MIFIDO-703200 format. One record per residue: y negated, z negated, x of N, C-alpha, C in turn; residue in one letter. Coordinates in steps of 0.02 Angstrom, whole numbers, plus 50000, padded with zeros to 5 digits. Layout:
// residues N
YZXYZXYZXA...
END
This chain:
// residues 193
500645000050040499844999349997499564999950055M498855004750035498385005550062497785004150026G497095004350069496435001750042495965006050072S495595009050020495265013650056494445015550011E493895013650018493315013649968493355010649906D493765005449900493935003749826494545006649800N494785010549819495355012249801495945012549834Q496525010049776497055008149808497555014549798T498095015949857498605018549834499125016649861F499755019149846500295015449857501105021549841T501295020749900501875026649898502585023849884V502655028849835503325027449784503875031349814E504615027349785505175028049849505145037149820Q505045041049776505005047649781504635051749795D504345048249828503725053349898503105053449860G502985052249792502425052649762501775047049781A501105049349773500635044849792500345041049740I500325035149720499965033949654499185030049688S498745033849647498035031549698497555028349627L497645021549622496955018249591496405016849609K495785018349557495405016449570495015010849544G494345008049563494095002149528494145000449466E494135006449414494095002949354494985002349328D495425004149380496105002449367496475009449352G495915014649341496455021849316496795025449376S497365026949373497945028149424498015037149391A498065038249456498075046049465498735044849521V499265052049510499785050249542500025057449560R500125058649614500155066449659500765065449669Y501025071549677501855072249670501955079949726V502505079249731502525086349794502595091449759K502215097549759502385103049719503045106849729E503415106949778504055106549762504445103749693S504295098249698504555092549640504325097049570D503685096949590503495101049494503985106349486L503925110849543504315115949539505165116649515L505145111149540505975111349527506015106249446A505665102549425505685101949365505535106149310V505125110649340504775117049280505665121349279K505845123349335506415127349337507145125049296G507005117649312507665112749276507435113649203S506825113449179506675113649116506795119549091R506555125349118506795131649094507415133449088E507865131649122508495132049134508905128149065S508785122449055508935117449012508895122048946L508155124148933507965128048894508145134148834E508565136848904509035144648894509765140148875Q509695136848888510485134748881510505130448805Q510095127648794509965125948735509895129748679L509475136948685509445141748641510175145148641K510415145048695511065148048684511475145548668E511535138748677512035133248613511975134748564A511235134248542510975133548467511165141148428E511275146648446511375152048447512215153248427S512495150948468513215151248474513495146748407K513245138948414513235135648345513085138148296S512645140448267512515142148215512695148148190S513135153748247513575158448213514295155548190T514485150448245515075148448230515075142148163A514485140548137514465136648076514515141348009M514015143748045514115151847968514755155447962K515035155447999515855158747998516105152747962E516275146347975516565141247969516645138847897A515955139247872515845139247816515755144647762E515705150447800516025157547756516935154947750G517275154847792517895152447780518105147547727K517655141147749517795136647707517615138947625A517255140747613517085144547532517615148647516E517795151647548518465158547517518875154847514S519185147947547519695144047535519495139147462A518835138947467518635133647401518765138247332R518515143947347518695150047287519335151447288Q519725152747337520365151747328520865147947286E520555141247287520925135447259520715135147174T520015136047172519575136147109520165142447061L520165147047090520645153447051521455152747043R521595146847097522475146747085522355140047043A522105137747026521865132146980521805133146899E521505138646894521255143246843521865146146804A522325149246871522845152046841523375148146827R523525141146861524015135646830523675136146770I523095133046756523025130346672523185136846610S522935142646651523165149446605523865150746596G524315148646657524905149046628525255143946601L525065137246633525255132046566525155131446499E524595135946485524635138946415524905142946397D525085146746418525595152546392526105150146386Q526525145746432527065142046430527095137446362I526665133146354526575130446281526685136046216K526285140946232526295145246177526855148346169S527345148346207527955152846209527825159046262G527405161746294527405167946347527425163146423G527395166946460527455166346522528035161946540G528215160846627528965157946631528585153346678T529285149746683529095144846732529225145246806A529575150946807529555153946862528795155846884E528445158846860527695161746857527305154546898E527355149246838526985143246851527245138246910L527715140446953528175137547001527735140947055A527875147947053527405152647099526715150247096R526355151847044525655149747049525635142047096A525995137647069525695132047110525745130447174R526375135147201526515135747271525945137847306Q525785144447263524995145547287524285140947299E524415136547243523825132547230523965127947309L524475125347331524605120747382524495124747436E524695129947455524515133847498523805133947513A523365135947461522745137047436522525130047468A522535125847445522285117247473522385115347543K522975117247554523245116747642522805121547663Q522665126847657522075131647708521445127547697S521315126047638520585123847632520455117847672G520885112947657520915106147717520975109647766E521425113447799521375115047871520685117347890A520425122047862519775123747871519155119847874L519265116247837518605108447805518615105347895G519455103147913519375099347977519175104248022N519255109348028518965113348094518415115448077K517825114848026517085113348018516965108548047H517385101248017517025096848038516965095848126L517865095948136517685096548221517245100248267E517155107248218516505112048272515945106548250L515835105848185515125102248184515035094548244R515505093548254515515087348304515255090348369R515645096048375515535098948465514885100248450D514415103048402513975105248416513345101048426V513625094048401513145087848413513295086448472I513745084348486513945083748554513585086348616M513625093248612513465097948661512805097848652S512385098348602511655101048593511365093848602K511555087248597511195081548602511295078148664Y511865079848682512285075148738512575070048707G512905067948650513095062848633513765062248641V514085055048656514705056248677515395056748632P515835058248616516305059048593516505054948537K516415048348540516775041148531516125041548482E515485041448477514975042148435515045046148370T515455051548377515315054648334516265057448303V516685053148327517345054948327517425053648237A517225048048221517285044948156516785045848101S516505050648118515965051948049516285057048004K516275055547957516295062947906515665068047902S515815073847854515345079447877514755077447846L514435072447789514065070447770513695063547811E514065061047852513785058047903513435060847956Q513705065147979513665070448035512855072948015L512875075247963512045078147937511725073547944D511705068147926511135061747931511065059247999V511625060448051511595058648120511055063848168F511355069148134510945075148153510275075548150E509985073848090509335073748075509015067448111E509425062148129509065056648168508995059248217A509345061248254509265063748308508905069948325L508695073548278508285078348283507435073848289R507345069448221507045066048231506815061348288A507165058548328507055054848386506975058748444V507215063748455507265067548518506575073848511I506565076948452506315082048424506465087748456G506215093548456506515099848479506545101548546Q506175097648590506105098148656506565094948696S506965091148651507605088748701507145083748748G507705079748791507585074348847506995077448886V506965071148925506385072948972506635076149035G505895079549073506215082949127506755078349185N506325073649196506535068249242507415065649225Y507215066749154508175063149124508555066349135A508335074049140508815080149137509005079849209A508885077749260508945078949325508615081349362G507705083349331507395088049389506865083749440G506715084949482506425083549512506515076549566G506015074949600506155069649648506425069149713G506555075749739506925077949808506555076849865G506665075349901506225075549988505995068549978G506035064249958505955056249971506215053550034A506645056050084506875053150135506335057450190N506065061550165505675066050240504995059950227A504895057350190504095054150180504425045250210L504825043550202505065037650234504815035250290Q504325031050321504275027250379503545029350407G503405032750356502655036850375502165031850336K501455031250368500925026750354500675029950294S500315027050252499795030850192499335034850212P499095034450265498555038850264498925046350297M499565044350348499905051550358500235053450305E500455050250233500675053350176500325056350150L499545054350148498835057650104498755064450138A498905065650207498655070950251499035076050233Q499965072150247500345077350207500275082150141L500085075450097499995077950045499445085250008A499005081350059498345087350072498525094950101Y498835092650163498945099350197499525103950168S499935103450124500345105550073500025110950027E499515106149982498975110549935498835114849974K
END
């Protein structure tokens, strides 16, 4: 920590210099290479996020379409069974047709359940990859709970995602600055500009 003309400066572990004036306001100087690294990291993360959102949107639409198709198939099978039961009661149709329709209904229900489970797993994967949430957090959540959870994540994190330093950007080169006096650090900072 040094002092010069009523200004106090501190060299931080990451190589940044914090300068405090008489009024207590602080200015932090960091290396340009650190700023560029943070910017590059952020741009890379934004591109990865856009790609993940695009893939998840496509996969979700596809899964929702298949789930809706299975639901429609189940409704048609249930209507057919109801119609056949009425026919059997009134003397038309056969028990064999009814048994076959019930098998179709069971197959449609199983298909719908499998697609629903696949859709739920896809939704969990999207939330884990998009927001960096651990698998244990979303493993037991239903589709409705995942909707609420994702809405809460969007409200807390926002569209920009995590901060640059939280994502691993910046901070390099601190070892090269260790052991230098504050004056040498200040001169070094000005010479790099």
